[in-house]
C-alpha positions in Angstrom: 93.9 103.8 93.3 96.7 105.7 91.8 99.9 104.7 93.6 101.7 101.8 92.0 104.4 101.9 94.7 101.7 101.1 97.4 100.4 97.7 98.4 96.6 97.8 98.8 95.3 95.7 101.6 91.7 94.4 101.5 89.5 92.3 103.8 87.7 89.3 102.4 84.5 91.4 102.0 86.2 93.0 99.0 86.7 89.8 97.1 86.5 90.6 93.4 88.4 88.3 91.0 88.0 90.8 88.1 89.5 93.6 90.2 92.4 91.4 91.2 93.1 90.7 87.5 92.7 94.3 86.6 95.0 95.5 89.4 97.6 92.9 88.4 97.4 93.8 84.7 97.7 97.6 85.6 100.7 97.0 87.8 99.1 97.6 91.3 100.0 95.3 94.2 97.5 94.0 96.8 97.1 91.6 99.7 93.6 90.3 100.5 92.1 87.8 102.8 90.5 85.0 100.8 87.1 83.7 101.5 87.0 80.2 103.0 84.8 78.8 100.2 87.0 80.2 97.4 88.2 77.7 94.8 91.9 77.5 94.1 94.0 75.4 91.8 97.7 74.9 92.8 100.3 75.6 90.2 103.5 75.5 92.4 104.4 75.2 96.0 107.1 77.3 97.6 109.1 76.3 100.7 108.2 78.1 104.0 110.7 79.0 106.7 110.6 76.8 109.8 109.0 78.1 113.0 107.0 80.7 111.0 103.4 81.7 111.3 103.2 80.9 107.5 102.0 77.3 107.1 102.0 77.2 103.3 103.0 79.3 100.3 101.6 78.5 96.8 101.2 79.9 93.4 97.5 79.4 92.4 94.7 80.2 90.1 91.6 81.4 92.0 88.1 80.9 90.9 86.1 78.1 89.3 86.2 77.1 85.7 83.2 79.4 85.0 84.6 82.4 86.8 88.4 82.3 87.2 91.1 84.8 87.3 93.4 85.0 84.3 96.5 85.7 86.4 98.3 83.4 88.9 98.4 84.6 92.4 100.3 83.7 95.6 98.2 82.0 98.3 99.6 82.0 101.9 98.1 80.1 104.7 99.0 81.9 108.0 98.0 81.8 111.6 97.0 85.0 113.3 97.9 86.0 116.9 95.0 83.9 118.2 95.9 80.8 116.2 93.2 81.1 113.6 93.9 80.1 110.1 93.9 82.8 107.5 94.3 82.5 103.7 95.9 85.5 102.1 96.0 86.1 98.4 98.5 88.5 96.7 100.2 89.3 93.5 103.5 90.0 95.2 106.0 87.2 94.5 109.0 89.3 95.3 108.4 89.4 99.1 109.2 86.9 101.8 106.1 85.1 103.1 106.5 86.7 106.6 106.5 90.2 105.0 103.2 89.5 103.3 101.7 88.2 106.6 103.0 91.3 108.4 101.5 93.6 105.7 98.1 92.1 106.3 98.6 92.1 110.1 99.4 95.8 109.9 96.0 96.4 108.5 94.6 95.8 111.9 96.6 98.6 113.4 95.0 100.9 110.9 91.6 99.5 111.8 92.3 100.2 115.4 93.4 103.8 114.6 90.1 104.5 112.8 88.1 102.9 115.6 89.9 105.2 118.1 89.4 108.1 115.7 85.6 107.5 115.6 85.3 107.1 119.3 87.5 110.1 120.4 87.6 112.6 117.6 83.9 112.4 116.7 84.0 113.1 113.0 80.3 112.7 112.0 80.7 113.3 108.3 83.3 114.7 105.9 82.8 118.2 104.5 84.8 117.5 101.4 85.7 114.4 99.4 89.2 115.3 98.0 92.2 113.8 99.7 93.3 117.3 100.9 89.9 118.0 102.4 89.8 114.7 104.2 93.4 115.1 105.5 92.6 118.7 106.7 89.5 117.7 108.5 91.2 114.8 110.3 94.2 117.0 111.2 92.0 119.6 112.6 90.0 117.1 114.6 93.3 115.6 116.0 94.6 119.0 116.9 91.3 119.8 118.7 91.6 116.5 120.6 95.2 117.2 121.5 94.2 120.7 122.8 91.5 119.2 125.0 94.1 116.8 126.4 96.5 119.7 127.0 93.8 121.6 128.8 93.2 118.5 131.0 96.9 118.2 131.8 97.5 121.9 132.3 94.6 122.3 134.7 95.5 119.0 136.4 91.9 118.1 136.2 90.7 114.6 137.2 87.6 115.2 135.1 86.9 112.9 132.2 87.9 114.3 128.8 84.3 114.1 127.5 83.1 116.3 130.4 85.9 118.8 129.7 84.8 118.9 126.0 81.2 119.4 126.9 82.0 122.2 129.4 84.2 123.8 126.8 81.5 123.8 124.2 79.0 125.2 126.6 81.3 128.0 127.7 83.0 128.7 124.3 81.8 132.3 124.0 81.8 133.1 127.7 84.7 134.6 129.6 87.5 132.1 130.2 87.5 132.5 134.0 83.9 131.0 134.1 85.2 127.9 132.3 88.4 127.6 134.3 86.5 127.9 137.6 85.0 124.5 136.9 88.5 122.9 137.0 89.7 124.4 140.2 90.3 121.7 142.7 88.2 121.9 145.7 90.4 121.9 148.8 89.0 120.7 152.1 90.3 122.8 155.1 
């Protein structure tokens, strides 16, 4: 983490009270889902807007007396789109409760993008670990995917994209007319 302008969003699997304290002390912002069995102690209650998906907004300490955060945090209870109750913890006191809820909700759009990326772009492993190497590999994979879609559109093929990709890989070093012949529509006289 090196961007103090960003808001880091975590799922409850990344619950780490020491990390939350360290991030707050270092000036980083975060929003995380709180585990159901987390111990909280209320310090102050904020008002919530009527007709909102935010049910409560509090300033709290998190953790038990043996293992507790040093900083106070903001605890929001919100309902998701399916009506489930979520507890969100953050160190952002300057945002409206709906904004914090939307920040966490946006996390799912990112999750869906990566799910799509895994299913369609087929990146098996990364060849480099720097930010630039990862970006380049993802960009190249997306460009390749878009080219396959363009081939499907230009040839007006009704074949599935996966079949087109397989044919393209098989005929990669062969003359193009052999590959294009597979996409010609069969006309019945």
